[in-house]
N, CA, C and O of each residue as an XYZ file, in Angstrom:
552
protein
N       7.607      4.073     -7.501
C       6.581      5.208     -7.406
C       5.611      4.913     -6.619
O       4.955      3.886     -6.795
N       5.330      5.881     -5.491
C       4.318      5.812     -4.296
C       3.017      6.546     -4.762
O       3.146      7.620     -5.352
N       1.757      6.025     -4.530
C       0.780      6.546     -4.982
C      -0.298      6.505     -3.553
O      -0.395      5.546     -2.788
N      -0.891      7.538     -3.469
C      -1.683      7.358     -1.978
C      -3.124      7.661     -2.472
O      -3.262      8.585     -3.273
N      -4.063      7.049     -2.112
C      -5.501      7.125     -2.450
C      -6.078      7.575     -1.157
O      -5.997      6.852     -0.164
N      -6.652      8.724     -1.125
C      -6.993      9.424      0.175
C      -8.424      9.322      0.055
O      -8.974      9.248     -1.044
N      -9.123      9.313      1.283
C     -10.367      9.566      1.383
C     -11.125      9.290      2.526
O     -10.426      8.589      3.258
N     -12.066      9.474      2.963
C     -12.823      9.176      4.350
C     -13.250      7.728      4.128
O     -13.107      7.174      3.038
N     -13.786      7.126      5.213
C     -14.248      5.817      5.231
C     -15.623      5.979      4.469
O     -16.328      6.982      4.581
N     -15.889      5.026      3.782
C     -16.893      4.650      2.597
C     -17.045      5.599      1.474
O     -18.127      6.009      1.054
N     -15.734      5.957      0.966
C     -15.668      7.037     -0.131
C     -15.174      6.171     -1.205
O     -14.653      6.802     -2.125
N     -15.199      4.768     -1.353
C     -14.941      3.834     -2.443
C     -13.282      3.796     -2.616
O     -12.917      3.573     -3.771
N     -12.406      3.951     -1.794
C     -11.078      3.616     -2.008
C     -10.699      1.941     -1.995
O      -9.780      1.558     -2.719
N     -11.277      1.186     -1.336
C     -10.969     -0.104     -1.490
C     -11.676     -0.751     -2.790
O     -11.152     -1.812     -3.126
N     -12.605     -0.386     -3.474
C     -13.401     -0.741     -4.559
C     -12.256     -0.301     -5.535
O     -11.830     -1.151     -6.317
N     -11.669      1.094     -5.552
C     -10.581      1.287     -6.498
C      -9.284      0.486     -6.202
O      -8.555      0.238     -7.163
N      -8.977      0.119     -5.141
C      -7.853     -0.745     -4.948
C      -8.008     -2.314     -5.597
O      -7.145     -2.935     -6.219
N      -9.139     -2.674     -5.313
C      -9.589     -3.944     -5.885
C      -9.278     -3.923     -7.324
O      -8.624     -4.821     -7.855
N      -9.784     -2.813     -8.015
C      -9.734     -2.927     -9.503
C      -8.211     -2.459    -10.042
O      -7.708     -2.900    -11.076
N      -7.584     -1.501     -9.162
C      -6.042     -1.560     -9.339
C      -5.319     -2.899     -9.517
O      -4.557     -3.243    -10.420
N      -5.788     -3.644     -8.322
C      -4.967     -4.811     -8.174
C      -5.165     -5.890     -9.386
O      -4.257     -6.422    -10.024
N      -6.653     -6.095     -9.559
C      -6.932     -6.813    -10.979
C      -6.273     -6.319    -12.179
O      -5.777     -7.108    -12.983
N      -6.234     -4.808    -12.378
C      -5.619     -4.462    -13.530
C      -4.122     -4.642    -13.648
O      -3.461     -4.866    -14.662
N      -3.721     -4.493    -12.365
C      -2.016     -4.672    -12.462
C      -1.676     -6.347    -12.892
O      -0.827     -6.731    -13.697
N      -2.497     -7.066    -12.192
C      -2.055     -8.562    -12.291
C      -2.085     -8.566    -14.073
O      -1.212     -9.093    -14.763
N      -3.110     -7.963    -14.517
C      -3.210     -8.245    -16.166
C      -2.194     -7.480    -16.907
O      -1.826     -7.823    -18.030
N      -1.751     -6.484    -16.314
C      -0.780     -5.900    -17.308
C       0.728     -6.111    -16.790
O       1.655     -5.669    -17.467
N       1.001     -6.899    -15.391
C       2.314     -7.184    -14.993
C       2.894     -8.238    -15.690
O       2.128     -9.140    -16.030
N       4.128     -8.339    -15.995
C       5.043     -9.364    -16.246
C       5.829     -9.991    -14.968
O       6.681    -10.875    -15.049
N       5.440     -9.450    -13.932
C       5.947     -9.908    -12.575
C       4.696    -10.358    -11.534
O       3.683    -10.955    -11.897
N       4.927    -10.039    -10.499
C       4.236    -10.264     -9.320
C       3.504     -9.265     -8.586
O       4.136     -8.281     -8.200
N       2.038     -9.373     -8.279
C       1.615     -8.384     -7.627
C       1.173     -8.664     -6.175
O       0.672     -9.767     -5.955
N       1.321     -7.682     -5.043
C       0.981     -8.148     -3.799
C      -0.013     -7.038     -3.258
O       0.119     -5.818     -3.359
N      -1.052     -7.757     -2.651
C      -1.892     -6.775     -1.792
C      -1.939     -7.364     -0.353
O      -2.131     -8.512      0.048
N      -1.705     -6.216      0.272
C      -1.527     -6.170      1.758
C      -2.606     -5.629      2.433
O      -2.690     -4.410      2.289
N      -3.581     -6.213      3.223
C      -4.495     -5.670      4.163
C      -4.628     -6.330      5.380
O      -4.064     -7.397      5.619
N      -5.440     -5.664      6.257
C      -5.641     -5.812      7.623
C      -6.765     -6.722      7.687
O      -7.877     -6.306      7.362
N      -6.560     -8.211      8.165
C      -7.674     -8.968      8.032
C      -7.650     -9.679      6.604
O      -6.674     -9.525      5.870
N      -8.685    -10.421      6.241
C      -9.066    -11.172      4.974
C     -10.355    -11.057      4.592
O     -11.187    -11.964      4.611
N     -10.578     -9.547      4.122
C     -11.742     -9.128      3.588
C     -11.814     -9.305      1.983
O     -12.826     -9.577      1.337
N     -10.567     -9.098      1.508
C     -10.554     -9.102     -0.110
C     -10.205    -10.431     -0.694
O      -9.694    -10.595     -1.801
N     -10.566    -11.461      0.248
C      -9.980    -12.715     -0.511
C     -10.735    -13.094     -1.722
O     -10.220    -13.797     -2.591
N     -12.067    -12.601     -1.809
C     -12.883    -12.933     -3.014
C     -13.024    -11.949     -3.942
O     -13.711    -12.146     -4.945
N     -12.428    -10.838     -3.731
C     -12.483     -9.784     -4.644
C     -11.316     -9.780     -5.450
O     -11.429     -9.668     -6.671
N     -10.085     -9.901     -4.844
C      -8.986     -9.732     -5.628
C      -8.581    -11.210     -6.413
O      -8.576    -12.325     -5.891
N      -8.223    -10.836     -7.915
C      -7.889    -12.219     -8.348
C      -6.676    -13.009     -7.696
O      -5.692    -12.503     -7.157
N      -6.924    -14.197     -7.840
C      -5.994    -15.362     -7.393
C      -4.663    -15.258     -7.554
O      -3.785    -15.640     -6.780
N      -4.532    -14.610     -8.816
C      -3.155    -14.448     -9.246
C      -2.478    -13.253     -8.683
O      -1.396    -12.918     -9.165
N      -2.992    -12.595     -7.736
C      -2.186    -11.759     -7.062
C      -1.869    -12.453     -5.618
O      -2.591    -13.287     -5.071
N      -0.758    -11.986     -5.165
C      -0.440    -12.519     -3.491
C      -1.316    -11.872     -2.562
O      -1.214    -10.646     -2.609
N      -2.181    -12.326     -1.697
C      -2.792    -11.794     -0.838
C      -2.268    -12.021      0.568
O      -2.233    -13.153      1.051
N      -1.785    -10.736      1.348
C      -1.202    -11.033      2.676
C      -1.962    -10.319      3.746
O      -2.241     -9.122      3.677
N      -2.314    -11.174      4.823
C      -3.036    -10.325      5.888
C      -1.698     -9.856      6.828
O      -0.870    -10.645      7.281
N      -1.687     -8.624      6.981
C      -0.747     -7.979      7.796
C      -0.942     -8.612      9.194
O       0.056     -9.019      9.788
N      -1.979     -8.703      9.668
C      -2.141     -9.199     11.314
C      -1.459    -10.567     11.493
O      -1.285    -10.903     12.664
N      -0.996    -11.509     10.425
C      -0.411    -12.844     10.628
C       1.004    -12.252     10.896
O       1.609    -12.791     11.823
N       1.545    -11.385     10.340
C       3.056    -11.051     10.529
C       3.157    -10.012     11.556
O       4.209     -9.378     11.644
N       2.213     -9.776     12.315
C       2.395     -8.846     13.669
C       3.070     -7.465     13.354
O       3.824     -6.976     14.196
N       2.807     -6.770     12.076
C       3.405     -5.662     12.058
C       2.743     -4.555     12.989
O       1.538     -4.328     13.099
N       3.734     -3.956     13.596
C       3.311     -2.773     14.671
C       4.382     -1.387     14.144
O       5.588     -1.301     14.376
N       3.751     -0.653     13.588
C       4.566      0.916     13.569
C       4.738      0.831     12.156
O       4.370     -0.141     11.497
N       5.406      2.048     11.592
C       5.877      2.262     10.423
C       7.221      1.555     10.101
O       7.409      1.115      8.967
N       7.997      1.457     10.902
C       9.526      0.843     10.811
C       9.536     -0.499     10.729
O      10.480     -1.131     10.256
N       8.477     -1.016     11.190
C       8.343     -2.656     10.937
C       7.601     -2.667      9.879
O       7.829     -3.669      9.201
N       6.535     -1.745      9.291
C       6.283     -2.023      8.250
C       6.901     -1.922      6.887
O       6.571     -2.568      5.892
N       7.945     -0.923      6.998
C       8.892     -0.549      5.924
C       9.845     -1.818      5.975
O      10.256     -2.143      4.861
N      10.310     -2.652      7.095
C      11.147     -3.437      6.904
C      10.562     -4.815      6.364
O      11.257     -5.713      5.887
N       8.788     -4.855      6.552
C       8.366     -5.955      5.830
C       8.347     -5.534      4.441
O       8.590     -6.484      3.698
N       8.152     -4.491      3.861
C       8.077     -4.153      2.433
C       9.292     -4.327      1.888
O       9.332     -4.845      0.773
N      10.367     -3.990      2.457
C      11.768     -4.129      2.176
C      12.185     -5.764      1.932
O      12.889     -6.135      0.993
N      11.712     -6.498      2.778
C      11.876     -7.834      2.742
C      10.933     -8.530      1.522
O      11.271     -9.535      0.896
N       9.905     -7.913      1.359
C       9.429     -8.395      0.300
C      10.028     -8.132     -1.255
O      10.113     -8.823     -2.270
N      10.310     -7.077     -0.971
C      11.231     -6.532     -2.588
C      12.740     -7.227     -2.363
O      13.396     -7.297     -3.403
N      13.272     -7.658     -1.368
C      14.415     -8.446     -1.505
C      14.200     -9.679     -1.729
O      15.136    -10.283     -2.252
N      13.122    -10.342     -1.468
C      12.777    -11.664     -1.712
C      12.164    -12.218     -2.832
O      11.982    -13.416     -3.054
N      11.834    -11.194     -3.574
C      11.277    -11.346     -4.888
C      11.478    -10.322     -5.979
O      10.878     -9.248     -6.041
N      12.257    -10.702     -6.713
C      13.093     -9.614     -7.487
C      12.078     -9.144     -8.815
O      12.329     -8.153     -9.500
N      11.004     -9.958     -9.021
C      10.069     -9.684    -10.164
C       8.792     -9.017     -9.452
O       7.790     -8.988    -10.167
N       8.676     -8.543     -8.321
C       7.817     -7.634     -7.896
C       7.768     -6.313     -8.256
O       8.541     -5.369     -8.096
N       6.244     -6.501     -8.997
C       6.230     -5.110     -9.727
C       5.233     -3.947     -9.054
O       5.330     -2.733     -9.233
N       4.210     -4.676     -8.198
C       3.078     -3.575     -7.698
C       2.941     -4.090     -6.257
O       2.943     -5.317     -6.156
N       2.829     -3.421     -5.191
C       2.392     -3.746     -3.932
C       1.224     -2.531     -3.827
O       1.369     -1.333     -4.073
N       0.105     -3.197     -3.411
C      -1.213     -2.559     -3.048
C      -1.570     -2.735     -1.817
O      -1.819     -3.877     -1.430
N      -1.679     -1.526     -0.862
C      -1.991     -1.749      0.663
C      -3.271     -1.111      1.091
O      -3.366      0.116      1.075
N      -4.288     -1.890      1.485
C      -5.537     -1.394      2.139
C      -5.205     -1.232      3.688
O      -4.416     -1.956      4.296
N      -6.055      0.013      4.334
C      -5.786      0.031      5.660
C      -4.544      0.703      6.313
O      -4.269      0.706      7.513
N      -3.902      1.226      5.376
C      -2.620      1.632      5.601
C      -2.529      2.229      7.130
O      -1.626      1.770      7.829
N      -3.334      3.143      7.652
C      -3.209      3.682      8.965
C      -3.529      2.902     10.064
O      -3.193      3.182     11.215
N      -4.369      1.630      9.632
C      -4.615      0.656     10.869
C      -3.205      0.022     10.930
O      -2.737     -0.041     12.067
N      -2.453     -0.449      9.948
C      -1.415     -1.293      9.892
C      -0.306     -0.564     10.552
O       0.321     -1.151     11.434
N      -0.010      0.586     10.239
C       1.185      1.437     10.586
C       1.015      2.413     11.903
O       1.923      2.815     12.629
N      -0.069      2.621     11.988
C      -0.358      3.680     13.087
C      -1.182      4.938     12.501
O      -1.364      5.117     11.297
N      -1.601      5.690     13.414
C      -2.308      6.979     13.074
C      -1.391      8.274     13.010
O      -1.792      9.282     12.428
N      -0.342      8.227     13.529
C       0.502      9.117     13.541
C       0.960      9.768     12.081
O       1.912      9.252     11.496
N       0.310     10.841     11.536
C       0.634     11.231     10.243
C       1.784     11.678     10.053
O       2.302     11.419      8.966
N       2.505     12.447     10.997
C       4.074     12.628     10.544
C       4.734     11.475     10.520
O       5.465     11.371      9.535
N       4.740     10.487     11.318
C       5.409      9.180     11.186
C       5.043      8.614      9.803
O       5.976      8.121      9.169
N       3.732      8.613      9.202
C       3.430      8.185      8.194
C       4.149      8.859      6.830
O       4.559      8.137      5.920
N       4.258     10.361      6.792
C       4.935     11.015      5.752
C       6.602     10.581      5.701
O       7.308     10.549      4.693
N       6.949     10.297      6.938
C       8.264      9.753      6.778
C       8.381      8.431      6.258
O       9.289      8.185      5.464
N       7.618      7.598      6.588
C       7.427      6.343      6.000
C       7.222      6.345      4.576
O       7.930      5.581      3.921
N       6.342      7.097      3.950
C       6.223      7.119      2.549
C       7.568      7.669      1.767
O       7.905      7.249      0.660
N       8.156      8.497      2.381
C       9.672      9.336      1.799
C      10.468      7.906      1.819
O      11.188      7.783      0.828
N      10.495      6.975      2.579
C      11.295      5.951      2.688
C      11.012      4.902      1.694
O      11.843      4.245      1.068
N       9.558      4.824      1.626
C       9.068      3.640      0.474
C       9.334      4.344     -0.702
O       9.733      3.639     -1.629
N       9.208      5.700     -0.949
C       9.709      6.136     -2.558
C      10.912      5.769     -2.766
O      11.299      5.361     -3.861
N      11.684      5.879     -1.677
C      13.067      5.566     -2.238
C      13.487      3.929     -2.584
O      14.376      3.575     -3.358
N      12.719      3.176     -1.901
C      12.837      1.740     -2.036
C      11.955      1.465     -3.311
O      12.291      0.470     -3.954
N      11.055      2.069     -3.703
C      10.280      2.221     -5.071
C      11.262      2.355     -6.060
O      11.325      1.479     -6.923
N      12.045      3.308     -6.085
C      12.897      3.699     -6.772
C      14.149      2.402     -7.069
O      14.499      2.018     -8.185
N      14.522      2.039     -6.117
C      15.751      0.941     -6.157
C      15.132     -0.259     -6.528
O      15.814     -0.964     -7.272
N      13.886     -0.741     -6.176
C      13.409     -1.803     -6.425
C      12.363     -1.868     -7.920
O      11.818     -2.835     -8.452
N      12.372     -0.766     -8.200
C      11.288     -0.842     -9.536
C       9.855     -1.307     -9.272
O       9.215     -1.901    -10.139
N       9.375     -1.036     -8.094
C       8.223     -1.282     -7.775
C       7.214     -0.449     -7.464
O       7.465      0.373     -6.583
N       5.911     -0.431     -8.050
C       4.987      0.673     -7.461
C       4.084      0.393     -6.403
O       3.332     -0.579     -6.481
N       4.086      1.172     -5.396
C       3.295      1.310     -4.175
C       2.151      1.955     -4.012
O       2.185      3.161     -4.257
N       1.105      1.475     -3.652
C      -0.180      2.079     -3.682
C      -0.780      1.983     -2.277
O      -0.995      0.847     -1.853
N      -1.099      3.105     -1.450
C      -1.386      3.146     -0.125
C      -2.672      3.736     -0.087
O      -2.851      4.792     -0.696
N      -3.774      3.095      0.667
C      -5.323      3.292      0.790
C      -4.987      4.384      2.138
O      -4.346      3.919      3.080
N      -5.354      5.551      2.178
C      -5.417      6.081      3.484
C      -6.549      6.829      3.768
O      -6.936      7.767      3.070
N      -7.213      6.342      5.017
C      -8.462      6.638      5.514
C      -8.452      8.033      6.461
O      -8.562      8.170      7.679
N      -8.270      9.021      5.355
C      -7.994     10.237      6.222
C      -8.829     11.477      5.329
O      -9.323     11.364      4.208
N      -8.813     12.404      6.013
C      -9.293     13.692      5.411
C      -7.945     14.468      4.610
O      -6.899     14.596      5.246
N      -8.018     14.862      3.501
C      -6.680     15.124      2.755
C      -6.058     16.592      3.428
O      -4.927     17.022      3.201
N      -6.902     17.125      4.151
C      -6.251     18.362      4.635
C      -5.585     18.244      6.017
O      -4.926     19.083      6.630
N      -5.981     16.781      6.402
C      -5.251     16.574      7.783
C      -3.771     16.097      7.502
O      -2.925     16.131      8.395
N      -3.488     15.647      6.212
C      -2.114     15.358      5.858
C      -1.099     16.100      5.721
O      -1.293     17.222      5.253
N       0.233     15.707      6.076
C       1.238     17.017      5.869
C       1.455     17.015      4.359
O       1.296     16.107      3.544
N       1.861     18.271      4.205
C       1.911     18.919      2.682
C       2.855     18.360      1.918
O       2.874     18.564      0.704
N       3.985     17.389      2.691
C       4.973     16.775      1.967
C       4.420     15.557      1.227
O       5.207     14.842      0.606
N       3.077     15.271      1.257
C       2.293     14.127      0.539
C       1.477     14.559     -0.486
O       0.763     13.813     -1.156
N       1.583     15.878     -0.632
C       0.625     16.386     -1.697
C       1.132     15.870     -3.060
O       0.319     15.667     -3.962
N       2.503     15.644     -3.244
C       2.971     15.324     -4.569
C       2.712     13.694     -5.082
O       2.876     13.339     -6.249
N       2.268     12.767     -3.951
C       1.867     11.516     -4.197
C       0.544     11.278     -4.069
O       0.222     10.119     -4.330
N      -0.111     11.830     -3.828
C      -1.640     11.524     -3.513
C      -2.574     11.818     -4.569
O      -2.395     12.745     -5.359
N      -3.702     10.941     -4.600
C      -4.945     11.228     -5.470
C      -5.755     10.882     -4.229
O      -5.618     10.120     -3.272
N      -6.809     11.912     -4.721
C      -8.013     12.022     -3.688
C      -9.356     11.477     -4.372
O      -9.792     11.761     -5.488
N      -9.789     10.789     -3.599
C     -11.391     10.135     -3.942
C     -12.341     11.041     -3.635
O     -13.530     10.771     -3.805
């Protein structure tokens, strides 16, 4: 399952992600991964979640990002939740490419039985209509 948390900068998306990550750790019988650009969440997300700085892996574009997520799922059979902060900064600002990426991740989520949550700093009306089914607006 893929969930998008959409809102403009400063609307509380990251705070919601932190709460979701900490709740997921408490509810999960497996592993929870939080991906961010930089290392600003180090002290906010519980140490029981795996915190990954996307900059360390030189992810550039949505194809590379999808490959990275696929590798996480392939290498960790008990991965239950993946939460991503700053999605458009990691993959790029092309919203059409982002919509195609979400479609591929939705298939990956079903095959790997993993929940994916992406934070999107954008106005909801600017996103392609195909994303309406997976989005949550802040």
